[in-house]
C-alpha positions in Angstrom: -57.6 -147.7 -140.5 -58.7 -145.1 -137.8 -62.4 -145.3 -136.9 -63.0 -148.7 -138.5 -64.1 -151.7 -136.1 -61.5 -154.8 -136.0 -63.3 -157.6 -137.8 -65.4 -159.8 -134.7 -64.0 -163.0 -133.7 -65.9 -165.3 -131.3 -63.2 -167.0 -128.9 -65.2 -169.7 -128.3 -65.6 -170.4 -132.1 -69.3 -170.2 -132.1 -70.3 -169.6 -135.8 -73.4 -167.7 -135.1 -71.8 -165.4 -132.4 -71.9 -161.5 -133.6 -70.8 -158.4 -132.2 -74.6 -157.2 -131.5 -75.6 -160.9 -130.5 -72.8 -162.7 -129.1 -72.6 -166.2 -127.6 -72.9 -166.4 -123.5 -69.2 -166.7 -123.2 -68.6 -163.4 -125.4 -71.3 -161.8 -123.6 -70.0 -162.7 -119.9 -66.3 -161.7 -121.0 -68.0 -158.0 -122.3 -70.0 -158.0 -119.0 -66.7 -158.9 -117.0 -64.5 -156.0 -118.6 -67.6 -153.6 -118.3 -67.4 -154.5 -114.4 -63.6 -154.3 -114.1 -63.8 -150.9 -115.9 -66.1 -149.3 -113.8 -64.3 -150.5 -110.6 -60.9 -149.2 -111.5 -62.1 -145.6 -112.2 -64.0 -145.6 -109.0 -61.0 -147.1 -107.1 -58.7 -144.5 -109.0 -60.7 -141.9 -107.6 -61.0 -143.1 -104.0 -57.2 -143.4 -104.4 -57.0 -139.9 -105.2 -59.5 -138.7 -102.8 -57.5 -140.2 -99.8 -53.8 -140.0 -101.0 -53.9 -143.8 -100.7 -51.4 -145.9 -102.9 -51.4 -149.6 -103.6 -48.4 -151.5 -102.1 -48.2 -154.0 -105.0 -50.3 -154.6 -108.1 -52.1 -157.4 -106.2 -53.9 -154.7 -104.5 -55.5 -152.9 -107.7 -57.3 -156.5 -108.7 -60.5 -156.0 -107.1 -62.8 -154.6 -104.1 -61.7 -157.3 -101.8 -58.3 -156.6 -102.5 -57.9 -152.7 -101.9 -56.9 -153.0 -98.8 -54.6 -150.0 -98.9 -57.8 -147.7 -99.2 -59.4 -146.5 -95.7 -62.8 -147.8 -96.7 -64.3 -150.9 -98.0 -66.1 -150.4 -101.5 -68.2 -152.7 -103.6 -69.0 -152.0 -107.6 -72.0 -152.7 -109.6 -72.6 -151.8 -112.9 -75.4 -152.2 -115.3 -78.7 -153.5 -114.9 -78.7 -156.8 -112.7 -76.7 -154.9 -109.8 -79.3 -152.5 -109.7 -76.8 -149.7 -110.6 -79.6 -148.3 -113.2 -82.4 -148.1 -110.5 -80.2 -146.5 -107.9 -78.8 -143.9 -110.7 -82.3 -143.0 -112.1 -83.8 -142.5 -108.5 -80.7 -140.3 -107.7 -81.0 -138.2 -110.7 -84.6 -137.7 -109.9 -83.7 -136.3 -106.3 -81.0 -134.1 -107.6 -83.1 -132.5 -110.1 -85.6 -131.8 -107.3 -83.3 -130.6 -104.8 -81.6 -128.4 -107.5 -85.2 -127.1 -108.5 -85.5 -126.2 -104.6 -82.0 -125.0 -104.1 -81.4 -121.2 -103.2 -79.8 -118.7 -105.1 -76.0 -118.7 -103.7 -76.3 -122.2 -102.0 -73.1 -123.7 -103.1 -73.6 -127.0 -100.7 -72.6 -130.2 -102.3 -76.2 -132.7 -103.1 -76.2 -136.1 -101.3 -79.1 -138.4 -101.9 -80.3 -140.2 -98.9 -82.7 -143.2 -98.6 -84.6 -144.6 -95.7 -85.9 -148.0 -96.7 -89.2 -149.5 -95.2 -88.4 -151.8 -92.1 -84.6 -150.1 -91.7 -83.7 -148.3 -88.3 -80.8 -146.7 -90.5 -80.3 -144.9 -94.1 -78.2 -144.8 -97.1 -76.3 -142.0 -98.5 -75.7 -142.0 -102.3 -73.5 -139.2 -104.0 -71.5 -138.5 -107.0 -68.0 -140.0 -106.6 -66.8 -137.1 -108.6 -68.1 -134.6 -105.7 -66.6 -137.0 -103.0 -64.0 -134.6 -101.9 -66.0 -131.8 -101.8 -68.5 -133.6 -99.8 -66.2 -135.1 -97.3 -64.9 -131.1 -97.2 -68.4 -130.2 -96.3 -68.8 -132.7 -93.6 -65.5 -131.9 -92.0 -66.7 -128.4 -91.9 
């Protein structure tokens, strides 16, 4: 029936495993699926922006095999990869920049970071705005 969840079945056969309290094997599988889902979404955006097409299905497997893209990328999802921390800082900076934006200023926003002890910096941006940002860089 539509809207009903499938009954929970633990693939490892652990009796105490539930959807809300999964065993380590089920939790690991769920985390892997979550990471692969985000990785695939981001790869598809990069393929669209750069008009890149995989030569064979193996190129789509993970970041290391995405040789059809003109950039190397690494996808992080959730808490352990630092994705939530980066997103929090990005959203705060974006809100600050939006509050200070002049009327009529249509330039896309990028978040730059200058860590202590680095002679270089980092740029963080929304992947949905990548094409507009590249066009802005091109002038």
